[in-house]
N, C-alpha and C positions, 0 to 999 in steps of 0.2 A: 457272265454279263449282268450288270445290275438291272433291277426292275425299272428304275428311273430311265435308264438309257433305252430300254426296249420301248417304253411308253413314249419317250420323246421322239423316237423314230417315226411314230405314227401320230405326232402332234397332240399328244395327250399328256397333261400334267397331273401331278399329285398335290393334294392339299390336306392339311390336318388342323382341325379346330379344337384347341385345348380349352375346355370350359373352366378349369381350375385357375390357370394363369391368365385367361382371357386374351390369349394370343393365337394367331393363325400363321402357320408355316406353309410356304409355297415353294415347290422346287423350281428349277430354272425355267422349264417349259410353262408351268402354271403362271409364273411371274410374267413371262412374255405375253401370255394370253390376256393378262390383266393390265397390259400397257406399262409394265414396269421393266427395268433392265433384266435381261435374261440370266439371272443368277438367283441362287437360293436366298430367300428373304423371309424374315419373321416380322409381322405387323401386329399392332394392337388391334383389338376387336373393332373399335370404331373406324380405324383406318382401313381395315379390310372390308367392312360393310360399305364404306364410302365408294369402293370400286364397283359396286353393283347398283343398279337402278333400285330406288327405294320401293317402288311399286312391286317389282319382281321379288325383292327380298321379303316383303310382307307375305306374298303368296307362297314363297318357298318355306316359310316358317310353318305354315299349316301342313304342308306335305311332309316335312321332317317330323313334326309331332306325331302325325299318324303313323309314319314308318317306325318311330321309336316305340309306339304303343303296340304295333303289330309285329315288330321284329323283322320288318321287310326292308327292301332297298328303296331309297328315296331318289327319284329322278325328276329333274326339272330343268327348264330353260331360263337363263338369266342374261340380261343385257349388261355388258361391261361399259362403264363410262369413264371419261378422263376427268382431270381436275376442273375443266370448264363445263362438265356435264354433258358433253357430246358422246353419243353412242359409238364405241369402237367396233364392237362385234357382239354376236350372240354366242353364248357357250352353253353346253349341256353339262350338267353336274350330276354325277351318280355318287351318292353318299350312303353310308350306313352308320348308325349310331354305334359307338364302341361298347364293348362288354363291360369295361371298367367305368365306375361312376364318374371319374374325373375327365374322361374323354367324351366329347360330344359328337364330333363328326370326323370321319375319315373317308376320302373318296378321290375321284378323278374329275378333271375338267378338260373338255375338248371343244374346239370351235365347230359350229354347225352352220350350214348355209341358210340363208333366208328361205322360208317355205315358198314353194311355187304356188301359183294361183290354183285354187281348188283343193289344196291340202289344208291340214289343220292350221288355223291362224296363229301367228306368233303374237306376243304382246304388242300393243300399239306402239308405233315409233315415238320417240321422245321429240317434242317440238320445242320451240323457244319458250312456250308457256309451261312453266314447271309446276302448274297447279296440282296436277295429280301426284306428282312426286312429293310435293310438300304435304299434301293431305295424308298420304301414306305414312310419311315420317311423323307427322303430328299425332296420328292415330296410334302409332307404335309407342311414341313417347308418352302420350296420355295414359295408355294402358299400364306402362311400366311405373309411372309416377303414382298412379292410383293404387297400385298394389303395395307401395312402400309404406311401412307402418312406423318407422322411426326416423329421426333426423339423419342418422348415419346411412340408412338405406336410401333415403332421398338423395343424399350427396353422392352415393355410389351410382345411382341411376343417372344423375345429372352428368357424372364424369364419363359415362359410356354413350351419351347421345351423339349420333353421327348425323350432322345436319346435311341436307341436300345441297351439294355443290360448294359449300364452304364449311370446312370442318375446323372447329376451334382446337388449338393445341394447348391451351391453358384455360382453366376454369377456376373461379373462386366465388364463394358465397359469404356475404357479410350480413351481420345482424345488428339491429339497433337495440342497445341496452342503455336506457337512460340517456345521458349525454355522451355516450361512447359508441364507437363503431368497432365491432369485434369480428375478426375472421373466424368462421366456424367450420370451414372446410375448403379444400382446394385440390386441384388435379393438374398434372403436367409440370409440377415444380419439384425440385430436389428437396429432401427433408431439411428444414431450417431456412430455406431460401425466402420464405414469406414472413420471417420474424419482424421485419420492419413495418409490416402492415397488420400485425395481429391485434393491436389494441390502440386506437387513435381517438382523439377528441372529435366530437361531432363538428366542430367549427374548423377542422383542419382542411388544408387545401388538397384534398384527395377526391378523385371522381366519385368513389363510392359514398363518401360523406355528403357530397353535393347532391347526388341522386336521392339519398334518403331525406335530406332537408327539403328538397324542392318537389320530389315525386316525379321528376321528368328524366327521361333517359339521356345519356351522354354517348355520342358516337364519335370515335376518333379514327378516321380512315388511314392516317399515316403517322409515322413518328413525328413529323413536323407539326402536325395538329396537336399531338400530345404535348410537345415541348412548348408550343405557343400558349396553350390554355393552362397548363400546369407546369410552369418552368421549374419550380422548386422540387417537384416530385419526379420529374422525368429522369434525372440521372440515376435514380434508384431502380427504375424499371427498364432502362435501356439495356442492362446486362442480360436480360432474358431473351432478347432478339426477336420480340414480337413486332409485327408490321401494322396491325390494326387492332382496335379495342372497342368493345361495346359494353357499357355499364347501364343496366336496366333496373328500375325499381321493382321490388317484390311487394305487391299490394294484395292484402287479404282482408276481406270484409271492409273495404274502404280505408284501410290503414296501412301505411308503408312500414313493413316489418323488417326490411333489409334491402340489399342490393345484390345483383348477380353480374359478375364480370366474365366476359368471354374474350380471350385473346387469340389472335390469328397469326400464324407464321407467314401466311401469304397475304398480300394486300386485298382488302375487301372494301368495296365502294359503298356498301350499305344502301342498296337500292330499296325502293318501297317494298318490294316483295321480300327482300332479305330482312328488313326491319319488321315486317309483319310476322315472319317466322320467329324471330328473336322475341318479339313482344308476346306472342302466344305461348312460347316456351316459358318465359318469365312468369306469366300468369299461372300456368299449370304448376310451375315450381313453387310459387308462393302458396297456392292452395295445398299442395302436398306438404310443405313445411308447416303450414297451419294445422293440418290434420295430425301430423306427426307430433307437433308440440302439444296439442290437446290430448292425444293418446298417451304421451309420456307423462303429462301432468296427472291424468287419471290414474295411470299406473303407479306414479309416485304416491298419490293419495291412498290408493289401495294398499301399497306396501307399508306406508306409514301407519294406517289403521290396523293392518294385520300385525305389524311389529308391536303396536301398543297393546293388542289383545292377546297375542301369542307370546308368552314368556319364554325365555331361553332356559332350557333344562340344565341342571348342574351336572357336568360330566364327572366330577371328582367325588362321588359318593364312595366312602370306604367299602371295598369289597363288592361293589356293584357298578354296572355301566348302564347308561340310559341313552337312547336315541329317539328323536321325535320328528314327525313330518306333519305339515298342514298344506293341503292342496285345495285351493278354492274351486268352485264350479266354474265352468266356462261362460263367458259373456257377461256384460253389464259390470256393475261394481263387484269385483271378485272377492267379496267377503261374505260369508254366510254364517250359519249358526253353530258350526262345529268348533270345538275348542279342546285344548288339553292344558294341564297345569301341573306343576310340581311344587309342593308346599312343605317347608321345614316345619316339623311339629315340635311343640315344647317338650323338653326332657327326653332322656334315654336315646337320643340320636335317631329318632324315627322320622320318616318322611311320608308324605301322602302324594299319591299319583291320582290325578283326576282326568277323566275324559268324558265328553258329553256332546250332545247334539240337540240344539233348539230347533223346533219345527219351522221349516221355511228356508228360503234362500234370498231374503231381501234385507233391506236396511233395518227393519224392525227386528228380524231374527238376530242380526248382528248386535243391535243395541241390547236386546234381552240377554244375549250370550255374555256381553261384557258385564252387565249388572249381576247376572247369576254367578259368573266366575269370581267376582269380587266378594259376593256373599259367601260362597263356599270357602274361599280363602279365609275370610274372617271367622266363620264357624270352626274351621279346622284349627286355626291358630289359637282359638280359645281352649283347645284340648278336648273337644267333644269326641265321643266314640263314633266310628263310621256311620252306624245306624242313626245316631242323633244328628249328625251333620246333614244327612240326606233328608231327614224329617223336617229340620228347620229350613233347608233349602226349598223343599216343596211348599212349605207354608209361605216363604218369602215370594216365590214365583207366583203362587196363587194370588197373593196380595197385590202385586204390581201388574198382573196379567190383564185383567179385564175391566177394572173400574166398577161402576154401578151395575149390579146384576140386572137392573131394568133397562139398561142401555143396550139396544139390540146390536148396534155397530160394535160396541166394546166386546160384547159376548161373542160376536162372530169372529173377532180378531184375537181371541184368546189362544195362547200357544202353550204347548207342553214341551218338556225336554227329557231326553233319556240321559242317564249318567251312570258311570261306574267309578266308585271311590275305593281306593286301595290304600290301606295303612301298612307300610312296609317297615320291618326292622332289619336293617342291613346286616347286623352282626349275626343274626340267627337265620335269616331268610324267611321269617314268619310273615305271612300276608293275611290281613283281615280285610275281607271284601264285602262291600255293600253295593247292591245293584238296583237301579231304578229303570226297568224296562229296556236296558241296554244289552247288546250282544255279549255273550259270555267271553271270558278271556281264553286264550290258547297258550299252551305251554310247549316249548320245544325242549324235549328231554336231552340229556347229555349225549345220547347216541344219535341224535338227529330226528327222532320220532316226534311228530306234533300231535298233541291231544287237545281237544276243546274241553275245557274243564267246566262242567255245569256248576252253577252257583245259585244260592237262594236269592230271590229278588222280589221287588214290589212294583207298584204302579209307576209310570213315568212321573217326573216332578211336575207340580202345578195342576194336576187333575183333581186330587183330593187334598185339601189343606192339611189335615191331620191323618197321617197314615204311618204304618210301621214298615221298616225295612230290615228283614233278617240278614244276618251276616254269615259268611262262610270263611273258615280258616284253612289255610294250606301253607306248606313250606316249599319255598323255591330252593332246590338243592344246588350245590356248586355245579357250574357248567350248564344250568338250565336257563332258558330265556322265556319270559312271559310277554305275550303280544296282546295288546288291547287296541281296539280301533272302533271307528264309527261304521255305520252300515254302508257308507259310500264305498269303502274298500271291499266289502263283501258282495254287495248286490249290484254294482255297476255292470252294465253290459247284458242286462236281462237275466242275471243269475238270481236264484233264491239263496236262502241261508245254507242249504245243503251243498248245492253245486258251487256256491261262492267259496265256502270253506275248502272244498275239494281243490279248487283252483289255487288257493293260497297255500294249501298243504304241499303241493308240488314245489312251490318256491322255497318254503321254509325247510323242507326235508332235503332239498337239493342244494342248500346253502352250506358252504364250508365255514365252520366256526373257528378254524385255525388260520384265518387269513390275516391275523395281526390285530392291532388296536382298532383298525377301521372296519372290522368285520361286521359289527352291529350297524354301522352307517351304511355299509354296502347292502346288508339285508333289508334295511328300510327302503333304500332306492329300488331294490329288486321287487319288493312288494308293490310299490307304487307303479312301476313299469309293467308289472303283470296285469294291472287293471287298465292303465292308460295306453299301453303299447310303447313303441319307441318315442323318444322326445319329440320327433317331428309331428306326432299326433296331437300334441297340445302346445306347440309353439308355431311360429310362422312357417308355413309350408303348405303343400298341396293337399294334405289329408285332412279330413274333417275332425273338428275338436270333439274328443270322446269324453270330456269331463261332464258327467251327468249329475253328479252330486259332490258336495264337499267331502273331503277326506281328512280325518285326524288319526294319527297313528302314534302309539307309544310302545317302545321296546325296553324291557328291563331285564338285564342279565346278571346273574350272580356269578362272579368270577371264580375260576378254579384257584386252589391254593398255589402259591408260587413254587417253582421247582426248588428242591432241597439243595442247599449248598454242600460242597464236599465235606464229608465227615459227619453230616447230619442225617437223621432218619429220612427216608424217602417219603414223599407226600402220600396221603391215603389214596387208594384207587378211586376212580370215578364211581359215583353211586349207581345202583342198578336202575333200570327203567321202572318207574313207580307211579301209581295213581292212588289218590285218597279221596273218599267220598263219604259224606254223612247224609243219612236218610232218616228224616224225622217221622214220628208216628203219624203226623198230619200230612205227610207227603208220599203216599204210596205210589203216586205216578212217577216218582224218581227211580223206581225199580227198573224201568225201561232205560233210564240214563245209566244205571249201573251196568246193565247188560251191554250197552253201547260202548261204555268205557273199557270193558274187558275185551271186546272185539277190536277196538282201536289199539289197545295195548299189545295185543297179540297179532297185529296186522301182518307180520312176517313169519308167523309160526308155521312150520312146514306141514303139520298134520291138521287139516281142517276139522277132522273128527274130534281131536283134542280141544280145539277152540270151541266147537259147539258144546262139548262136555263141560268146559269151564263156564260158559255162559249159562248153561242149565243149572249147574251146581250153585253158582252165585245167585241166580234167581230164587232157588229153593232156600238158600241160607238166609237171604235178606227177608224174604216173605215170612219165614218162620219167626224171625225176630219181631216183625211188626204184628204178627197174628198172636203169638204166644207170650209176648212180654209187653211191658208198659213203657219201655225206653226206646231210644233211637238206635239205629244200626250204623256202625262205623266200619266202612269197607277200606281195606288196604290191600292192593295187589301190586306185585313187583315181579320183574323178570331179571334174573341174575345169571352170571356165567358167560363163558365164551360161546360164540355161535357154533352150533353142532352139539353142545353139551349143556345147553341152558336148562333152567328150571323156572316154572312160574309158581308162585305161592300167593294164595289169597287168604286173608284173615278177615273175619266178620266178628266184631266184638259188640256186646250189649251189656246192659247193667243188671240183668236178671241172674240170680244164683241158681236157678233151676237148670240142671244139666240135661241134655238130650238123651234119650234112650231108644233102643231098638224096639220097633213094633212090627207086627205082622198084619198089614192091612189086607182086608178082604178085596175081592174083585171089584166091588162097587165103592170102596172107600175113597174119600176125597183127600185124605192126608195120610201121613205116616210113612211116606216113601223117601224122605230126605236122606236118612242114614243109609238106606239101601242103595240109593244112587251114589252116595259117596264111596261105598265099598266097591261098587261096580266100575265107576268111572275114574276115581282119583288114583294117582300113583302112590300117594300117601295122604293120610288125613288124621285129624285128632281134635281133641277138645282140651283147652287149657283153662282151668279156673283162675280167676284173678281176684284181687282184693275186693272189688265191687263188680261182680258180673263174671263173664266168661268170654273166651275167645275160641271160635271154631275155625279151623283152617284146613286147606288141602293143598297138595302139590301135584304138578304134572311135569314130566321130564321129556326133553326133546329127543334123547337117544332111546332106542328100543331096549327095554330091560328084559327081565325073565317072565314078564306077563303077569306077575303077581302083585296084588295091592298090598302096600305096607300100612298097617293100622297101628298108630302110636298109642291108641287108647286114651283114657282120661288121665292126664298127668297133673 
């Protein structure tokens, strides 16, 4: 026996409210309780809501929201009304929100007797005065229209309004544009049915045009009234089968911006109370459309300014792919001081990638950003080296930044900017990087590992007019991706640089680079969502806007060689995991960066003791170069081989011809243990003289060997 039959035997009906299609399905018993024929029926949401008293419906909404939040059963009493607004009966509804996002309510309806004296009171009986009913409806409509932020949302809300006692079956909204009346939205009509009214002259004999011209409402209680007042137009509207019409002006800030039409399938006399409801709805609708129009205009201004300041990156760089993102901070004019740029350089097919952040999130920051971006593009196009480009840009920003040094207001509003300038040679993957107070770039190696690459840098732009910016060279190997970003991507959400990079590392290393041509775009989207959360967190929705700072992001990937055609030699294997670092004599603090690079490179090495040994030997090798020579140390570390049989090799080169030699340090000696450590800890090590200088190296092996160190000697 079906569940519906069992429930019908005890006068209980089933109903289901589908939030996606905005329809309500009642079984035969539920339809009978609602005063409808006793058969299964599906109603639109406004039609279903019209079967219940509006006051009760508003109260029930609070009960349902609480039950949805707590995951409990929602139980409430509601009065069922007929088309004339008379109470038919009181029913008890037990509903539970569905587990699927598209289902809102599922439950039962059963008739309950009126409470006896001394029991809990039921809602007050409906009288001929529908004041409370209308007030509840208007509160509900006002809340819904106040939350609409776009014209389409306002029209959607207007289409779902269920008025007390007289429900319109057709709605249309017209806007005044110059000397034309244009239809901007409608509900209750078949697609294409309103084409005759989509664009009409203002002086046409159409009620909407008359309402806009005069600012006075037009009420047509019957088809005869329509045919009498607008005889030329009535034949076009008669086919819709409406019995009454109301055309009301949409007035915002004292100006008529359009007209609202409500058509009724049942005759409506338009009593003073009914006209009052329609007039109030029209005023709320006009204000909502005015707010939506202002918001859309502001959004269009923002997008236009953003498009003018954010160039489109070129996707067709030979041998390389680029993806970029700019996300403004939330609230206000959504343009700030972050920017990125891609600049073709003169000669040799080079390009420059620039990313930066001007201090602040206001119009001045956006203006300075636009000026600075143009200046950087001009200096780069002249062919200057990266350090010279940043030096000139710093002088330029300092010049336009503050005005007279004696002007306290000008000095107080001085701004600085961080910047990362990268000169890239696509053919070889060579990158020359100059950094002005900006976060370092990160490299996603071909095996998915992400390393933050320390680079030499100087002060932010605009602080000191004449300052130097050292450069760092590195090679982007095939299959590797470089990520540069502003601090909004790293530090949003209370993170610092360390925890912020850790959060992004999970996204980068979890990304599949084999997802086709769109993989770089997908990685860019994933990085932004890792900071902002799902899209509902920064678009219209119930969750708070999490955009705390502007974000600019650039991804540059060097493509792998194409697969070999039949009969040709196969492509070269993917390069090993590698990091390169230069440590100058004047930068001993970068020894700590070298140790960190080795740890990050060996993050998945199974033997932690070997990782600690590698870090110790690197520290000794680099320190010896800085202490015992006059040159810089060049560190190259790489991991090669298949998992389980890998090896790590570290080379430290310098320009000194003096070769290291074994010493026997005493117990209190402060040096002389470097080669002793190499012999004890390395799987193999050696010293290679070069044309100018030497190279000291060691290797460690992932598999357990015979326990003996292999010494290659001085070759």
